N, C-alpha and C positions, 0 to 999 in steps of 0.2 A: 308486582314484580319485586323480587328481593334486591337488596342493596348491591350484591355482587353482580347480578345480571344487569341492573341499571348502570352500574359503573362500567361494565363491559360495553354496553350499548353506547354509553356516553363517549367512551374512548374510541370506539369504532367510527362514530359520527365525527368525533374530533379529528381523527386521522384523515377522514375525507376532507374536513374543513382545512386541515393543515395543507393538504395537497392543493386545494383551491387557493389558499392564501399564498403559499410559496410560489405557485405557478403564476399568480398575478404579479407578485413582486418581481420575480425573475423576468417576466415579460416587460414590465414597466421600466425596471432599472437597466436591464441589459439590452433590450431591443429598442425601447422608446427613449432611453436616456434620462428617465426621471431621476430626481433626487430620492434617496432611500426613505426619507421621512414621509412625504406625501404619498409615495407608493405604498408604504406600510399602512397609512391611515385608510386608504381606499381598499386595500386587500383585506384588512381586518374587518371592515364593515361588511364586505361581501361575505366573508366567512361567517360572521355573526348571524346574518340573515339565513344563510345556508343551514347552519347548525340548528337555529331555532325551529325552522320548518321540520327538520327531521326529528328533533327531540319531541316536538309536539305530536308527530305521527307515530313514533316508535318508543323512544326512551321513557317517556311519561304518558304513554297512551292509556294507562290504567287510571289516569286522572284527567278525564276529558274536560275541556273548557266549558262546553255547554252552550256557548253563544259567541257570536262574532265580537261582541263587546268584551267578553272575558278573554278571548284570544288576543284582542288588541291590548287589553290590560297586561296580559302576560308578556306580550312583545315589548311593551314599554318597560316593564320590570327587567326583562332579559337584557334590553339595551342599557338600562341604568346600571345593572350589576355586571352581567357577563360582558356587555359591550364596553363599559367603563374599565373593567378589569383588563379586558383584552386590549382595548385601544390605548388606555393610559399606560398599562403595564408594558405592552409591546413598544410604545413610543419611548417610554423612559428607558427601558432596557436596551432598545436599539440605539438610543442616544448615547448610552454609556458604553455598550459593547462595540457598536460600529463606529460611533463618533468619537468616543473618548479613548477606547482601547484599540481602535483600528481593525477590528475583526471583520472578516468578510460578511456583507449584509445577509447573505443566505444562512451562513452558519450562526450568526447572531440572532436571526429570526427564529431558527429552530430552538435555540436555547431559551429565548423569550417565551415561545409558545409552551414549552415544557414547564417553565416556572409558573405560568398562569393557569395551567390545567386544573390543579387541585382546588384552587380558589373558585374557579368557574363552576366546578361540579357542586361544591358546597353551597354556593349561592343559588344554583338552579334547584337543588334538592330542598333547601330550607325556605327559599323565598319565592322564586319565579313560579314553580309548578305546585306550590302549596298555598302559602298565605303570605301576606305582606307584613305580618306582625314582627317578623325577625329583622325587617329592613333596618330600623334604627340601630339595633345591636350590631349587625354586620358592618354597617357604615362606621360605627364607632370603633370597632375592632380594626378595620382597614385603615382608618384615619390615624389611630394610635400607633399602628405598626409603621405607617409612612412617616409620622412625626419622629418616632424613635430612630428610624434609619437615617433621617436627615438632620438630627439634632447636632448643634455645635457642642464643643467641649463645655462641660458644666462642672459644678462643684464635685459631684460624685465621681466623674471621670478623672478629674485631676487628683482627687483624694486617693483613688485606686492607683494611679500612676505614681504619686509621691510615696505611697506605702511600699510599692514594689521597688522603686528606685532606692529607698532607704535601706531595704534588705540587701540590695546589691552593693551599696556603698559599704555596709557593715562587713560583708564578705570580702570585698576588695581590700579593706583595711586589715583584715585578719589573716587572709590566705597567703602566707608567705613561705610555707614549707614546701619541700620538693614534691610531695604527693598531691598537694592541693593548689599549686601555683597556677597551672594551666587548666582551663575548663576542659580542654580536649582530653586530658588524662582522666577526668572523672566521667566523661560522656562516652568514651569508646576505648578501643584498643590503643594503648600507649605507643606501641611500636609501629602500628600501621600508619597512623597519621604522621608520625615523625619521619618514617621512611618515605611517605608520599610527598611531603613538602621538601625533604632533602633532595628528592629527585626532580625538583623544580615545579611541582604542582601546588595548588591552593586547596587546603582542606576547609570546608564550610559545613557547619551543622546548625540546625535550627533547634532551639530549646523551647520547651513548653512555658508559656507565660500565663498568669492568671487572667481571667476575663474581668473587664471593667465595664461599668454601665456607660452606654453610648460611646464606646471607644474600643480600640484594639491595640494591644501591646505586641510589638514585634521584637523578638529576641534571637539574635544570630551571633555565632562565634566563628571567626575565620582565622586561619594560621598560614604563615609563609616562612620560608627560610631565606635569609639574606646571606649569601656566601661571601667569603673573602674580606670580612670586616669584623672588627672587635666591637664589644658592647659600648665602650666609651666613645669610639669614633662614630658609631651609628647614632647615639643620642646627641652628640655634638652636631652632627649633620642635620638631624631633624630640628633642633632648636635654631640653628642658623637659617634654615629654610622657612621658619615660621613667618607668615605674611607673604610668602612666595609660592603658596600651594598651587596657584593657577598655572604656574609654569610646568608642573609635573602631574597634577591630578586631573583626570579627564572630567570629573564631575564639578570641578571648581572653575568658574568663569572669571571671577575677580577675587583678589585677596590682599590684605594688608595687615601689618602688625599694629595693634592698637595700644599695646603696653607690655612691658616686661619688667619683672621683679625677681631676679634670681631664676629659680625653676618654675615660676608662675608667669604665664603668658596670657594675653587677651588678643584674639585674632578675629578679624572680619573676613567672611567668605560668602561670595555669591554662589550658591549651589544650584546646579542644574541636574535634575534627575530625568534621564531619558531612557525609555524603552519603547513601549507602544505609544506613550504620550510623553510630553515634555513639560515639566513644571520647574519654575525657577524661584529661589528664595534668597532674601538677604538674611544672613545669620551672623551671630556673634558667639564666640566660644571662649570659655575659661578653661585653660589647660594647666595642669600641675604635674610635674615629674617628681619621682622619688627614687632614691637608691636603696636597694635591699641587699647590700653586700657586694662582693667583687663580681659575682656572676649574674645578678638579677637586678632589674629595674622595672618600674611600672609607671603608667601615666593615666590620669583621669581627665576626660574632656567632657564638658557639659555645654550644650547650646543655651546661652542665657537669653537669646532673642531669635525668633524665627518669624519672618514676614513673607508671605507668598506674594509674588509679583504678577501683575497683569500687564500685557503688552511688553513683555521683557525684551530688551534689545532694541526697542524703538524709542522715538521721541516722546511717546505717550506712556512710557514705563512708569508705573507707580506701585506702591505697596497696597495690598488689599487691607481694609480695616479689620481689626480682630473680630472673629465670629462670622466673617463674610468670605473666608477662603474656602477652598475645596476640602480641607480637612485631611489632605494626604500626609501632612507632617506637622504635628502639634508640639512634640517634644523629641529631643534627641540627645543621647549620651553615649559615651564609649569608654571602655576600660582597656588599656593597652598593657601587655606584659612582654618583657624582653628577657631572654636568657642566653648567655654566651655558651656555645657548645663548640666542639671541635669543627673547625672550618668556617665558622660564621656565627650568626645569631638567629635563634628562633623567635618569631614575633607572632603574638596572638592579639586579635582585636575582638572584644566583646561589644557588640553594637545593640543598643536598646532604643526603641522609638515608640511613639504613640501617634495613632491616627484615628480618624473616624472609623466606625465599624463598616464592614462590608454588608450591605443589605442581605437579608435572609435569602431572598429569591435569587440573588446574584452569586451567592457563595460557591455553589458547585462550579461555576464558570470563572468567576473573578478571583477567588482565593488563590488558585494555582498561579494566576498571572501576577498577583501582588507578591506572592512568595518568590517567584522567579525574578522579579525586578529587584527585590531586596537582596537575593543571593548574588545576582550579577553586579549590583552596586558595591557590595562588600568585596567581591573578587577583584573588581577594578581598583578599589582603594588599596588593597594589599599589593597588587602588581605595581601600582604607581609608587607605593612606598619603597618597594624593592628598587625601582628605577631611581628614585630620589637619592637613596643611599649609595648605590653602586655608581651613579653618574658622577659622584664627587670623588 
């Protein structure tokens, strides 16, 4: 049987196995009231046995086992590879998608099944129904991939981040002319975004960031128009409210001013990022304002400390040790730009952060969720800033 026909047979049987697996999970979760994790474990094992029997009789029927002992050996290998890939992959992905991101268990299970399908076919073709010689190599590949996806921030990760941040710092220091001041003017139609924010909207764009080893850089730019205020008054209000961010910003639980030296400020903020999940951090920020003439100013904010909290808001609240956090936020910086225009001030925030990478198998499902959370967080920040200034 050629590879195309074998792949087709594999997927047809896999589709039947999916029906078996989803049917069992739906019955156990929605009818019997089981927790989704044990329901997933049982459903996957039944589907694995179902698929093995049909693969033996159809998909790889041109490679007969020859004896009951050989069949048993294949079943052991099938359980070790397809079973482990399906069981561990489904449980891990279900834990992340259903448990962490709050996605419906049935939808999460469909995504998990799709992600594991290609690995299952490769393992069956090269190891289960042929020879065990490839087993150590496949295990090494799978282990290396898992290690990479779960790695904490390392030297290469931070080096990549610092290199990118340095390039942004250099651009921030030099971009003061009218044509290069706002990132929005370089990334899109100058009139459209200005008209949109003047009408009360928030303009947000995502910029391409370089890939870094064992990490992901997130680069977003948002803009808002603050009406009825001058540039000097806006900046004075922001500086006066330093340390009081928790009174205005939805993502700030606590805040206090740590120090002030002219246009340089140090601020503590307990940040809470909430969308499908909630993560809380103790953070410290160094902020510096600068004047670029009568009509423009800018500010640079860098998080000098970020510590993820466990049991936030309870008596057991504590900071997780470095390297033992979830890796959702490792580094954070922002470049603010302010320009006085007729009727108010245009404000742009360029937000750059570093996190752990999204595992390869999860990217089709998780990446859009991560991007949506980043976009919503930036939009909330800009709306809150407008509220801060106009409330005064």
